[in-house]
C-alpha positions in Angstrom: 0.0 0.0 0.0 1.5 3.4 -1.0 2.0 5.9 1.7 0.3 9.3 1.4 2.3 12.1 2.8 0.4 14.4 5.1 0.3 18.2 4.4 -1.4 21.0 6.4 -4.0 23.1 4.7 -2.4 26.5 3.8 -5.2 29.1 4.1 -2.8 31.7 2.7 -2.9 29.9 -0.6 -6.7 30.3 -0.9 -7.8 32.2 -4.0 -11.6 32.7 -3.7 -13.4 32.4 -7.0 -17.1 32.7 -7.3 -19.7 31.7 -4.7 -20.4 28.1 -3.7 -21.9 25.8 -1.0 -21.8 22.2 0.0 -24.3 20.0 1.9 -23.9 17.1 4.2 -26.4 15.6 6.6 -26.3 12.8 9.2 -29.6 11.3 10.3 -31.7 14.2 9.0 -35.5 13.8 8.8 -37.6 14.7 5.8 -38.6 18.0 7.3 -35.0 19.1 7.8 -34.0 18.0 4.3 -36.9 20.1 2.9 -35.6 23.2 4.8 -32.1 22.7 3.5 -33.4 22.3 0.0 -35.4 25.6 0.3 -32.2 27.4 1.3 -30.2 25.7 -1.5 -32.8 26.9 -4.0 -32.3 30.5 -2.8 -28.5 30.2 -3.0 -28.8 28.8 -6.5 -31.0 31.8 -7.5 -28.3 34.1 -6.0 -25.6 32.5 -8.3 -24.0 30.1 -5.9 -22.5 26.9 -7.3 -23.4 23.6 -5.6 -20.5 21.3 -4.8 -21.7 17.7 -5.0 -19.6 15.3 -3.1 -20.1 12.3 -5.4 -22.5 10.3 -3.2 -25.0 9.1 -5.8 -27.3 7.6 -3.2 -27.7 10.9 -1.2 -31.4 11.8 -1.3 -30.9 15.5 -0.4 -28.1 16.2 -2.8 -30.1 14.5 -5.6 -33.1 16.7 -4.7 -30.9 19.8 -4.9 -29.7 18.7 -8.4 -33.3 19.1 -9.6 -33.3 22.8 -9.0 -33.8 24.8 -12.2 -30.6 26.4 -13.7 -28.4 24.9 -11.0 -24.6 25.0 -11.6 -22.8 22.0 -10.1 -19.2 21.1 -9.5 -19.2 17.3 -9.1 -16.3 15.4 -7.5 -16.1 11.7 -7.9 -15.0 9.5 -5.0 -13.3 6.2 -5.5 -14.8 3.8 -8.0 -13.3 0.5 -9.3 -11.1 0.9 -12.3 -10.9 4.7 -11.8 -7.2 4.7 -12.7 -6.1 2.7 -15.7 -2.7 2.2 -14.1 -3.5 0.3 -10.9 0.0 0.8 -9.5 -0.7 4.5 -8.9 -2.7 5.8 -6.0 -6.4 6.2 -6.5 -6.8 10.0 -7.1 -9.9 12.2 -6.9 -10.1 13.7 -10.3 -6.3 13.1 -10.6 -5.4 15.6 -7.8 -3.1 14.4 -5.0 -3.4 17.4 -2.6 -6.8 16.3 -1.2 -5.2 13.1 -0.1 -2.3 14.9 1.5 -4.7 17.1 3.5 -7.0 14.2 4.3 -3.9 12.3 5.7 -3.1 15.3 7.9 -6.6 15.8 9.3 -7.4 12.1 9.7 -4.1 11.3 11.5 -1.6 8.5 11.6 -4.0 5.7 10.8 -5.0 7.2 7.4 -2.5 5.1 5.5 -4.0 2.0 7.1 -7.4 2.6 5.5 -8.4 0.9 2.3 -7.9 2.8 -0.9 -11.6 3.5 -1.3 -12.0 4.9 2.2 -8.9 7.1 1.7 -10.4 8.4 -1.5 -13.7 9.2 0.1 -12.1 11.3 2.8 -10.0 13.0 0.1 -13.2 13.7 -1.9 -14.7 15.4 1.1 -11.6 17.7 1.4 -11.9 18.4 -2.3 -15.6 19.2 -2.2 -15.1 21.8 0.6 -11.8 23.3 -0.7 -12.1 23.0 -4.5 -10.3 21.0 -7.2 -6.8 22.3 -6.2 -7.7 22.8 -2.5 -7.4 26.6 -2.8 -11.0 27.7 -3.4 -13.2 26.9 -0.4 -16.9 26.9 -0.4 -18.6 29.9 1.3 -20.7 27.6 3.5 -21.6 24.1 4.5 -25.3 23.4 5.1 -25.5 20.4 7.4 -27.4 18.5 10.1 -26.4 16.2 12.9 -28.4 15.1 16.0 -26.0 16.9 18.3 -26.1 20.2 16.4 -22.3 20.6 16.2 -20.8 23.3 13.9 -17.3 22.7 15.0 -15.5 19.5 15.9 -15.9 18.8 19.6 -12.7 19.7 21.4 -10.7 17.0 23.1 -11.0 17.2 26.9 -8.8 15.0 29.1 -10.8 12.4 31.0 -14.0 13.0 28.9 -15.1 10.9 26.0 -17.3 12.5 23.3 -20.0 10.4 21.7 -19.1 10.7 18.1 -22.1 8.6 17.1 -24.1 11.8 17.4 -21.9 13.4 14.8 -21.5 10.5 12.5 -20.2 11.2 9.0 -20.2 15.0 9.6 -17.2 14.6 11.8 -14.6 14.7 9.1 -16.3 17.6 7.3 -16.0 19.6 10.5 -12.3 18.9 10.7 -11.9 20.5 7.3 -14.1 23.5 8.0 -12.5 24.1 11.4 -9.0 24.6 9.9 -10.1 26.4 6.7 -12.6 28.9 8.2 -15.6 27.8 6.2 -19.0 28.9 7.7 -21.1 26.0 9.0 -24.9 26.1 9.5 -26.3 23.1 11.3 -30.0 22.9 10.8 -30.5 21.3 14.2 -29.9 24.8 15.6 -32.7 27.4 15.2 -30.1 30.2 15.8 -28.1 29.0 12.9 -31.1 28.9 10.6 -32.1 32.5 11.7 -28.6 33.8 11.0 -28.4 32.1 7.7 -31.8 33.5 6.6 -30.6 37.0 7.5 -27.5 36.4 5.4 -29.2 35.3 2.3 -32.2 37.6 2.3 
């Protein structure tokens, strides 16, 4: 298994181009997904590009894709036979930097993951930061049962129940270090501040 070298995200290299948003939910109910879809529709009308993370089975993202005149950037996660040369690492759209950043954020055990898992984490980095990891989205619309908008801080002697955060956990690692605004639809205050922002 090839070793991916870790590399910190350099926010000084960011070159913001256009307006964009991403979406990720964990255990969201139908009502919550409808609310996020309404906001997504407004953002699309305002010229925001939707960054799709490549999860073809994602009900909410597929619903957003139905919005009229939507502009989409679509990043593919790992699929079998994605690279013709199987001796090379599986790349997300042939970019290595998302893997380097994913290795840094995931930690030492990243290289022990299967190729597909590593590629999915790299795809999440690329969705939030752009193809070359220098054009972050303006916001992440999300939901998790615990309402987190930042990754819970480590506290000695305390164990956080990450099952309440689920697959949103890694997204928050990326947004924390890159300064991307996060709106968790579990929180009424977040929804209110977002509505004020996009009015």
